[in-house]
C-alpha positions in Angstrom: 74.7 57.1 166.8 78.2 56.9 165.3 76.6 56.1 161.9 74.4 59.2 162.1 77.4 61.4 162.8 79.4 59.9 160.0 76.5 60.6 157.5 76.3 64.2 158.7 80.0 64.8 158.2 79.9 63.3 154.7 77.0 65.6 153.7 78.7 68.6 155.1 81.9 67.9 153.2 80.0 67.3 150.0 78.1 70.6 150.3 81.3 72.5 151.1 83.2 71.0 148.1 80.4 72.0 145.8 81.1 75.7 146.5 84.9 75.6 146.6 87.9 73.6 145.6 91.4 73.0 146.7 94.6 73.9 144.8 97.7 71.7 144.9 98.8 73.3 148.1 95.6 72.6 149.9 94.4 76.2 149.8 90.7 76.8 149.3 89.8 78.3 145.9 86.4 80.1 145.7 84.5 79.1 142.6 83.0 82.2 140.8 79.3 82.5 140.8 77.5 82.3 137.4 76.4 85.4 135.5 72.7 85.9 135.7 70.9 86.8 132.4 67.2 87.6 132.6 64.4 89.9 131.5 62.7 92.5 133.8 59.1 93.1 132.7 56.6 95.8 133.4 58.6 97.8 135.8 56.1 100.6 136.6 57.5 104.1 136.4 54.6 106.5 137.2 55.0 110.2 137.5 52.9 113.3 138.1 52.9 116.4 136.0 54.6 116.6 132.6 53.5 118.4 129.4 54.9 121.7 130.6 54.1 121.1 134.3 56.7 120.2 136.9 57.2 116.4 137.2 57.0 114.6 140.5 56.3 111.3 142.2 58.5 108.6 143.8 61.0 106.7 141.6 60.7 102.9 141.2 63.9 101.4 142.4 65.5 98.2 141.0 68.2 96.1 142.6 70.5 93.9 140.4 71.5 91.6 143.2 68.0 90.4 143.8 66.8 91.1 140.3 63.7 92.9 141.5 62.0 96.1 142.4 62.7 97.3 146.0 61.5 99.9 148.4 64.8 100.0 150.3 66.4 103.4 150.6 69.9 101.9 150.3 69.8 98.5 148.5 69.1 99.7 145.0 71.1 100.4 141.8 68.8 102.2 139.3 65.4 103.9 139.6 62.7 104.9 137.1 60.2 107.7 136.8 58.6 108.4 133.5 61.4 108.5 130.9 64.0 109.5 133.6 66.5 106.9 135.0 68.4 107.7 138.1 71.3 105.8 139.5 72.4 105.3 143.2 75.6 107.1 142.8 76.8 110.7 142.7 74.7 113.5 144.0 71.1 114.7 143.8 70.2 116.5 140.5 67.6 118.8 142.1 64.7 116.9 140.6 61.5 116.7 142.6 61.1 113.6 144.8 64.3 112.0 143.6 65.8 109.2 145.8 68.8 109.9 148.0 72.1 108.7 146.5 73.9 106.6 149.2 75.7 104.1 146.9 78.5 104.4 144.5 76.8 103.2 141.3 78.0 104.5 138.0 77.0 103.9 134.4 78.6 103.8 130.9 76.6 104.1 127.8 78.0 101.7 125.2 77.1 101.5 121.5 76.6 97.9 120.2 74.2 95.0 120.5 73.5 93.5 123.8 75.2 90.3 122.9 78.3 92.1 121.7 79.0 93.9 125.0 80.9 91.1 126.8 83.0 93.1 129.2 82.6 96.4 131.1 84.4 99.3 129.5 87.3 101.3 131.1 86.6 103.1 134.4 87.0 106.5 132.6 83.8 105.8 130.7 81.6 105.6 133.8 79.6 108.5 135.1 77.3 109.4 138.0 74.4 111.7 138.6 75.3 115.2 139.5 73.7 118.6 140.1 71.1 119.2 137.3 72.5 116.3 135.2 71.5 112.6 135.1 74.3 110.2 134.1 71.8 108.8 131.6 70.8 112.0 129.7 67.1 112.9 129.7 65.2 114.1 126.6 64.4 112.6 123.2 67.5 111.5 121.3 69.8 112.2 124.3 69.9 109.1 126.4 67.9 105.8 125.9 64.8 106.8 123.8 63.4 108.8 120.9 60.0 110.4 121.1 57.8 110.6 117.9 55.3 113.4 118.4 53.4 112.3 115.3 52.5 109.0 116.8 53.0 110.0 120.5 55.3 107.0 121.1 58.5 106.5 123.1 60.9 104.1 121.5 64.3 102.8 122.8 67.3 103.8 120.7 68.7 100.8 119.0 72.2 99.9 119.8 72.3 101.6 123.2 73.5 99.3 126.1 73.9 100.6 129.6 76.7 99.1 131.7 76.5 99.7 135.5 79.1 99.4 138.2 76.7 98.5 141.0 76.6 99.5 144.7 78.3 96.1 145.4 81.2 96.8 143.1 79.8 94.2 140.6 78.8 94.8 137.0 75.6 94.6 135.1 74.3 95.6 131.6 70.8 96.4 130.4 69.1 96.8 127.0 65.7 98.6 127.2 63.2 96.9 125.1 59.9 98.7 125.7 58.3 101.6 127.6 54.8 100.1 127.3 52.9 97.6 129.4 53.4 94.1 128.2 55.9 95.3 125.6 53.7 95.4 122.4 55.7 95.0 119.2 54.2 98.1 117.7 53.0 100.3 120.5 50.1 102.7 119.9 50.9 105.8 121.9 47.2 106.7 122.2 46.1 103.3 123.4 48.9 101.3 125.0 49.7 102.1 128.7 53.1 103.8 129.0 55.7 104.1 131.8 56.3 100.4 132.1 59.9 99.3 131.4 60.9 96.0 130.0 64.6 95.3 129.6 67.1 92.5 129.2 69.9 92.4 131.8 73.0 90.4 132.7 74.4 90.6 136.2 77.8 89.4 137.3 77.7 88.8 141.1 81.4 88.5 141.4 82.9 91.8 142.7 85.4 93.5 140.4 84.9 90.9 137.6 84.1 92.9 134.4 82.8 90.0 132.4 79.2 90.4 131.4 78.6 87.1 129.4 
């Protein structure tokens, strides 16, 4: 019986030590969690209307903490519908069927390659959704994409990286790679299925830590 208790204590101490460490004074030091780098693929962003008609339909919400799509009304950071991207911060824009903003997410649009953006920018560069205005501007050439009417294709603007202060006061960055299902290298706007986002992202789970790599 005593041997069993001793083994249990040793295991418990070992697990605790793996997550924290002591300084010279014996105080517990929390070891930072590792930054998560991954790719989100085929995030569906359907919409109704368009081409001169009012757009509608539910936004698809994404949560950086879990790295997945969510149906939660509160535990989400960004949301997609067609080419529009909403964030869970600020106020409603007045768009049909948009999600309620109940977080404090903000976004900064940074020019550079995904690898170059190693830290979040200054707080003054972050913005939130507001009445009639999305923090990530809508329309071709304004936010994250260009539209080519000759080929009927939507293409991400090169060198646009989006840095988010999340609902948990952590930081993340994304680089949108494709608007088409399975991310074809050369999408055909008349054949390939649109309204599917693929993007690279990095997420720092440590609150207030602005490092992104």
